[in-house]
N, C-alpha and C positions, 0 to 999 in steps of 0.2 A: 742390354736393347730390350726393347718388348717384344711379341710375337705379331705382335699388331704393325708396331712401326715399320715394321724390316715388310712383310707384308706389304703395308703400302709403299716401301720403298725399292722393297721388286717389281710393283705395278709402274710405276714411276718413269723407269728405268725404262721403259719397254715404251714409251709412248713416242714417236716419229719427233725429226722434226718438222720445225710449221706448223704442229699440231696442239692441240691444248685442252685438261680434261677438266672440271668441276673436284672438288672439294666431295660435293654428294653423289657424282657420278666414281669416284673409286672406291667410295664405301659401299654404294654398292654392286661393284664389278666385286667385291668383296667381298659380299654376304653382307653386311651392312647401312642396307639404305637407310636407316636414322645415325648413320656415324661418322656426320659429314666431318662435327666438330672436336671428334677423336682423328682427322686425318688433317685437320687444319692444328694439333697437336704435334703430331707426328711429325709435317711438314717444318713445323717449327727448331724444329730439335734436331730439321735433317743434316748429314755430310753435304760436304758442299762440295763434293764431285757428285751430287742428284741432280738431274734436269728440274729443280726444282721451280722455277718460271714459267713450267709450261702446266700450271698448276692457277686456275685462278676463281673463282667465285662465284653460284651460280646465275648471275647475271651476267658471268662474262668479265667481271670489272676485278680491277687490278687489288688485290684484298690492302690494307687501311692497316700499315703496322705503325711502329715506333717511332721505325727509325724509317723516316722519307727516302735516304739511299733509296735503301733498300727496293723501294715500289719502281725509283726511278731504273736501277738497275733490271729490275724485271722488265719492262715494256724494252730498253733498249737489248735483251738479247729475246724477248720476243719479237722486235721488227727487224735485228742480227739475221731472221729463221726464214721471215717471210710473212709472220702476223702481222697486220694491219691491227694498229692500236689507235681507236679513236677515243676522246675524250676520255681518257681511263677505258675503256670496254676494248673486249674481240667480239669481231662477230660470231657465238655460238656455231650458226646452223652454217658455216663457211671453215671456218677449221678445229671444231669440237671432235676430236677422235672417239673412233670407235667401239675401241677399244676388242679391237680383234678378235682377240683370243680369250675367255673371261678367265678374272685371277680365280683362285680356290678358297672357297670359303673356308675364314679363320677362324674357330670356334675358342674361345674366352669367356670367359664367367661373364665379368664384369661386362660385355656386350652384351649376350645374354637377353638383360634386363631391355635394353634400346631400344 
């Protein structure tokens, strides 16, 4: 597993029930504010035990995937935690996690160019 992916997974595990984070927010908390796509790649490969459903796009939306069923699953899981999803979006002003404590920056040569 890549060190960056492991750092993403550690951070996403800290997101409490009923809260969401964006891909860009995860990247910024890790010290790489321009690595949102790398976070998306990590989330695509995440272990099933990770609360992956708490990560949404920059507009608070459930990101489009090849597997439409996982989009519905994400919505259901968020709603079960009390997160209101309307028209495929979450009100970030109400449900965004502030990231209580900042993640440690991960130094990876490939990401230094971002």
